[in-house]
VOZA-376505 format. One record per atom (N, C-alpha, C, O): residue number from 1; atom name; x, y, z. Coordinates in Angstrom, 3 decimals. Each point is the difference from the previous one (the first is absolute). Example, Ala and Ser with C-alpha at 12.3 -4.5 7.8 and 13.67 -1.06 7.14 Angstrom:
# VOZA-376505
SITE  vose  kedo         x         y         z
SITE     1     N    13.190    -5.690     7.800
SITE     1    CA    -0.890     1.190     0.000
SITE     1     C     0.900     1.200     0.000
SITE     1     O     1.036    -0.019     0.665
SITE     2     N    -1.386     1.069    -1.385
SITE     2    CA     0.820     1.190     0.060
SITE     2     C    -0.770     1.090     0.730
SITE     2     O     0.509     1.108     0.169
# end
This chain:
# VOZA-376505
SITE  vose  kedo         x         y         z
SITE     1     N    -9.609    34.035   212.068
SITE     1    CA     0.876     1.171    -0.091
SITE     1     C     0.474     0.223    -1.429
SITE     1     O     0.045     1.138    -0.466
SITE     2     N     0.310    -2.217    -0.237
SITE     2    CA     0.490     0.141    -1.380
SITE     2     C    -1.046     0.636    -0.904
SITE     2     O     0.324     0.831    -0.848
SITE     3     N    -1.574    -1.224     1.033
SITE     3    CA    -1.070     0.544    -0.818
SITE     3     C    -0.153     1.499     0.247
SITE     3     O    -0.195     0.774    -0.938
SITE     4     N     0.282    -0.377     2.178
SITE     4    CA    -0.090     1.416     0.355
SITE     4     C     1.179     0.779    -0.583
SITE     4     O    -0.172     1.106    -0.512
SITE     5     N     1.360    -1.684     0.593
SITE     5    CA     1.193     0.638    -0.570
SITE     5     C    -0.129     0.135    -1.517
SITE     5     O     0.362     1.028    -0.572
SITE     6     N    -0.874    -2.062    -0.067
SITE     6    CA    -0.168     0.020    -1.450
SITE     6     C    -1.005     1.071    -0.405
SITE     6     O     0.203     0.701    -0.991
SITE     7     N    -1.279    -0.574     1.748
SITE     7    CA    -0.995     1.045    -0.294
SITE     7     C     0.606     1.386     0.173
SITE     7     O    -0.245     0.892    -0.812
SITE     8     N     1.034    -0.706     1.869
SITE     8    CA     0.641     1.294     0.248
SITE     8     C     0.959     0.333    -1.138
SITE     8     O     0.021     1.131    -0.486
SITE     9     N     0.771    -2.111     0.063
SITE     9    CA     0.938     0.227    -1.099
SITE     9     C    -0.750     0.312    -1.290
SITE     9     O     0.390     0.906    -0.737
SITE    10     N    -1.450    -1.638     0.457
SITE    10    CA    -0.789     0.249    -1.211
SITE    10     C    -0.584     1.406     0.029
SITE    10     O     0.018     0.701    -1.011
SITE    11     N    -0.537    -0.287     2.164
SITE    11    CA    -0.544     1.348     0.113
SITE    11     C     1.099     1.036    -0.249
SITE    11     O    -0.187     0.930    -0.784
SITE    12     N     1.314    -1.089     1.442
SITE    12    CA     1.084     0.973    -0.131
SITE    12     C     0.544     0.025    -1.423
SITE    12     O     0.328     1.072    -0.509
SITE    13     N    -0.228    -2.219    -0.138
SITE    13    CA     0.426    -0.030    -1.409
SITE    13     C    -0.995     0.768    -0.862
SITE    13     O     0.399     0.676    -0.948
SITE    14     N    -1.672    -0.770     1.260
SITE    14    CA    -1.020     0.679    -0.804
SITE    14     C     0.084     1.520     0.116
SITE    14     O    -0.541     0.717    -0.841
SITE    15     N     1.212    -0.227     1.874
SITE    15    CA     0.122     1.446     0.165
SITE    15     C     1.128     0.583    -0.838
SITE    15     O     0.083     1.217    -0.165
SITE    16     N     0.784    -2.073    -0.364
SITE    16    CA     1.092     0.483    -0.839
SITE    16     C    -0.517     0.389    -1.380
SITE    16     O    -1.004    -0.534    -0.471
SITE    17     N     1.698     1.467    -0.171
SITE    17    CA    -0.336     0.367    -1.369
SITE    17     C     0.205    -1.220    -0.903
SITE    17     O     0.795    -0.887     0.311
SITE    18     N    -1.513     0.855    -1.416
SITE    18    CA    -0.011    -1.162    -0.890
SITE    18     C     1.356    -0.537    -0.397
SITE    18     O     0.292    -1.175     0.225
SITE    19     N     0.554     2.028    -0.819
SITE    19    CA     1.309    -0.495    -0.442
SITE    19     C     0.903    -0.346     1.176
SITE    19     O     0.818    -0.915    -0.098
SITE    20     N    -0.955     1.623     1.190
SITE    20    CA     0.811    -0.314     1.180
SITE    20     C    -0.388    -1.379     0.538
SITE    20     O     0.860    -0.799     0.371
SITE    21     N    -2.167     0.535    -0.336
SITE    21    CA    -0.482    -1.310     0.453
SITE    21     C     0.520    -1.098    -0.930
SITE    21     O     0.407    -1.070     0.453
SITE    22     N    -0.426     1.348    -1.744
SITE    22    CA     0.476    -0.982    -0.985
SITE    22     C     1.490    -0.290     0.199
SITE    22     O     0.418    -1.157    -0.031
SITE    23     N     0.371     2.197     0.231
SITE    23    CA     1.445    -0.157     0.178
SITE    23     C     0.305    -0.810     1.269
SITE    23     O     0.839    -0.900    -0.023
SITE    24     N    -1.515     1.221     1.113
SITE    24    CA     0.209    -0.744     1.252
SITE    24     C    -0.417    -1.454    -0.186
SITE    24     O     0.700    -0.912     0.442
SITE    25     N    -1.827     0.699    -1.087
SITE    25    CA    -0.470    -1.371    -0.236
SITE    25     C     0.974    -0.809    -0.825
SITE    25     O     0.260    -1.165     0.301
SITE    26     N     0.283     1.778    -1.344
SITE    26    CA     0.958    -0.715    -0.847
SITE    26     C     1.271    -0.332     0.777
SITE    26     O     0.554    -1.090    -0.143
SITE    27     N    -0.097     2.030     0.962
SITE    27    CA     1.249    -0.202     0.732
SITE    27     C    -0.142    -1.025     1.126
SITE    27     O     0.896    -0.815     0.215
SITE    28     N    -2.023     0.855     0.503
SITE    28    CA    -0.105    -0.829     1.193
SITE    28     C    -0.876    -1.230    -0.171
SITE    28     O     0.307    -1.049     0.568
SITE    29     N    -1.373     1.144    -1.324
SITE    29    CA    -0.881    -1.151    -0.161
SITE    29     C     0.429    -0.879    -1.168
SITE    29     O    -0.314    -1.189    -0.035
SITE    30     N     1.040     1.782    -0.934
SITE    30    CA     0.482    -0.771    -1.153
SITE    30     C     1.517    -0.170     0.042
SITE    30     O     0.598    -0.572    -0.911
SITE    31     N     0.014     1.077     1.979
SITE    31    CA     1.430    -0.188     0.264
SITE    31     C     0.903     0.483    -1.140
SITE    31     O     0.988    -0.653    -0.337
SITE    32     N    -1.337     1.804    -0.256
SITE    32    CA     0.833     0.572    -1.057
SITE    32     C     0.963     1.012     0.610
SITE    32     O    -0.333     0.669     0.978
SITE    33     N     1.508    -0.560    -1.545
SITE    33    CA     0.960     1.009     0.452
SITE    33     C    -0.487     1.378    -0.450
SITE    33     O    -0.846     0.123    -0.886
SITE    34     N     1.398     0.895     1.516
SITE    34    CA    -0.356     1.367    -0.385
SITE    34     C     0.292     0.227    -1.480
SITE    34     O    -0.799     0.616    -0.706
SITE    35     N     1.929    -1.108     0.241
SITE    35    CA     0.343     0.204    -1.413
SITE    35     C    -0.935    -0.781    -0.920
SITE    35     O    -0.310     0.466    -1.096
SITE    36     N    -0.145    -1.646     1.522
SITE    36    CA    -0.976    -0.756    -0.802
SITE    36     C    -1.317     0.765    -0.102
SITE    36     O    -0.606     0.067    -1.069
SITE    37     N     0.171     0.505     2.181
SITE    37    CA    -1.240     0.782     0.007
SITE    37     C     0.145     1.196    -0.936
SITE    37     O    -0.886     0.275    -0.809
SITE    38     N     2.012     0.437     0.925
SITE    38    CA     0.237     1.174    -0.836
SITE    38     C    -0.031    -0.377    -1.477
SITE    38     O    -0.586     0.709    -0.818
SITE    39     N     1.207    -1.807     0.491
SITE    39    CA     0.044    -0.439    -1.393
SITE    39     C    -1.390    -0.380    -0.499
SITE    39     O    -0.393     0.405    -1.094
SITE    40     N    -0.349    -1.170     1.872
SITE    40    CA    -1.327    -0.450    -0.427
SITE    40     C    -0.968     1.168    -0.186
SITE    40     O    -0.862    -0.039    -0.877
SITE    41     N     1.005     1.077     1.703
SITE    41    CA    -0.916     1.135    -0.079
SITE    41     C     0.577     1.174    -0.791
SITE    41     O    -0.638     1.045    -0.127
SITE    42     N     1.848    -1.226    -0.404
SITE    42    CA     0.669     1.056    -0.767
SITE    42     C     0.091     1.299     0.797
SITE    42     O    -0.310     1.083    -0.495
SITE    43     N     0.746    -1.231     1.747
SITE    43    CA     0.190     1.146     0.894
SITE    43     C     1.470     0.092     0.384
SITE    43     O     0.702    -1.011    -0.001
SITE    44     N    -0.227     2.209     0.329
SITE    44    CA     1.374     0.113     0.491
SITE    44     C     0.159    -0.757     1.326
SITE    44     O    -0.907    -0.014     0.832
SITE    45     N     2.060    -0.604    -0.655
SITE    45    CA     0.264    -0.769     1.218
SITE    45     C    -0.151     0.867     1.249
SITE    45     O    -0.566    -0.443     0.999
SITE    46     N     1.064     1.662    -1.051
SITE    46    CA    -0.106     0.895     1.155
SITE    46     C    -1.442     0.279     0.385
SITE    46     O    -0.320     0.112     1.184
SITE    47     N    -0.548    -0.001    -2.176
SITE    47    CA    -1.424     0.222     0.265
SITE    47     C    -0.598    -1.199     0.726
SITE    47     O    -0.734     0.159     0.976
SITE    48     N     1.047    -1.344    -1.450
SITE    48    CA    -0.514    -1.218     0.626
SITE    48     C     0.486    -0.100     1.444
SITE    48     O    -0.784    -0.300     0.901
SITE    49     N     2.062     0.549    -0.680
SITE    49    CA     0.544    -0.070     1.357
SITE    49     C    -0.678     1.014     0.924
SITE    49     O    -0.331    -0.318     1.142
SITE    50     N     0.127     1.530    -1.638
SITE    50    CA    -0.645     1.041     0.800
SITE    50     C    -1.441    -0.375     0.311
SITE    50     O    -0.446     0.134     1.140
SITE    51     N    -0.280    -0.599    -2.142
SITE    51    CA    -1.395    -0.390     0.219
SITE    51     C    -0.104    -1.124     1.008
SITE    51     O    -0.885     0.017     0.855
SITE    52     N     1.775    -0.995    -0.941
SITE    52    CA    -0.042    -1.119     0.953
SITE    52     C     0.317     0.491     1.408
SITE    52     O    -0.693    -0.359     0.953
SITE    53     N     1.723     1.167    -0.818
SITE    53    CA     0.376     0.515     1.329
SITE    53     C    -1.142     0.807     0.618
SITE    53     O    -0.349    -0.207     1.163
SITE    54     N    -0.230     1.123    -1.934
SITE    54    CA    -1.096     0.828     0.515
SITE    54     C    -1.242    -0.843     0.301
SITE    54     O    -0.687     0.221     0.998
SITE    55     N     0.414    -1.174    -1.861
SITE    55    CA    -1.161    -0.865     0.212
SITE    55     C     0.158    -0.848     1.246
SITE    55     O    -0.962    -0.189     0.745
SITE    56     N     2.157    -0.325    -0.507
SITE    56    CA     0.225    -0.801     1.209
SITE    56     C    -0.167     0.845     1.253
SITE    56     O    -0.516    -0.482     1.009
SITE    57     N     0.950     1.745    -1.062
SITE    57    CA    -0.198     0.888     1.151
SITE    57     C    -1.488     0.243     0.234
SITE    57     O    -0.455     0.017     1.143
SITE    58     N    -0.304     0.172    -2.226
SITE    58    CA    -1.447     0.203     0.128
SITE    58     C    -0.696    -1.259     0.523
SITE    58     O    -0.899     0.077     0.838
SITE    59     N     1.326    -1.230    -1.343
SITE    59    CA    -0.582    -1.259     0.489
SITE    59     C     0.289    -0.193     1.481
SITE    59     O    -0.878    -0.402     0.763
SITE    60     N     2.091     0.685    -0.367
SITE    60    CA     0.380    -0.146     1.408
SITE    60     C    -0.874     0.899     0.877
SITE    60     O    -0.541    -0.448     1.011
SITE    61     N     0.405     1.716    -1.401
SITE    61    CA    -0.812     0.934     0.773
SITE    61     C    -1.460    -0.458     0.051
SITE    61     O    -0.638     0.076     1.050
SITE    62     N     0.119    -0.543    -2.165
SITE    62    CA    -1.379    -0.473    -0.063
SITE    62     C    -0.204    -1.213     0.915
SITE    62     O    -0.983    -0.078     0.737
SITE    63     N     1.916    -0.853    -0.798
SITE    63    CA    -0.128    -1.200     0.835
SITE    63     C     0.111     0.341     1.479
SITE    63     O    -0.703    -0.586     0.823
SITE    64     N     1.571     1.521    -0.479
SITE    64    CA     0.102     0.431     1.398
SITE    64     C    -1.312     0.632     0.452
SITE    64     O    -0.464    -0.253     1.112
SITE    65     N    -0.131     1.071    -1.966
SITE    65    CA    -1.244     0.667     0.340
SITE    65     C    -1.144    -1.007     0.182
SITE    65     O    -0.953     0.251     0.738
SITE    66     N     1.067    -1.376    -1.415
SITE    66    CA    -1.046    -1.038     0.101
SITE    66     C     0.313    -0.999     1.113
SITE    66     O    -0.698    -1.001     0.157
SITE    67     N     1.743     1.278     0.608
SITE    67    CA     0.317    -0.859     1.138
SITE    67     C     0.880    -1.183    -0.329
SITE    67     O     0.100    -0.939     0.790
SITE    68     N     0.546     0.969    -1.954
SITE    68    CA     0.858    -1.116    -0.392
SITE    68     C     1.452     0.415    -0.040
SITE    68     O     0.428     0.920     0.698
SITE    69     N     0.324    -1.623    -1.536
SITE    69    CA     1.444     0.225    -0.198
SITE    69     C     0.686    -0.061     1.322
SITE    69     O     1.218     0.162     0.072
# end
């Protein structure tokens, strides 16, 4: 089951736009705070927060469509 879940997550992550995928990866896979991500990428904090929120909604919808989440 874990392998299937990992494949589904990898697929859904691949559907995100490049910078959105990068921001989500930094926040969740590298455990950086939103402000750390914003600073490292020289982006406004509000932009990072919005991208993460929208990306998580897209990931959730994608995972549901693939029979997960």
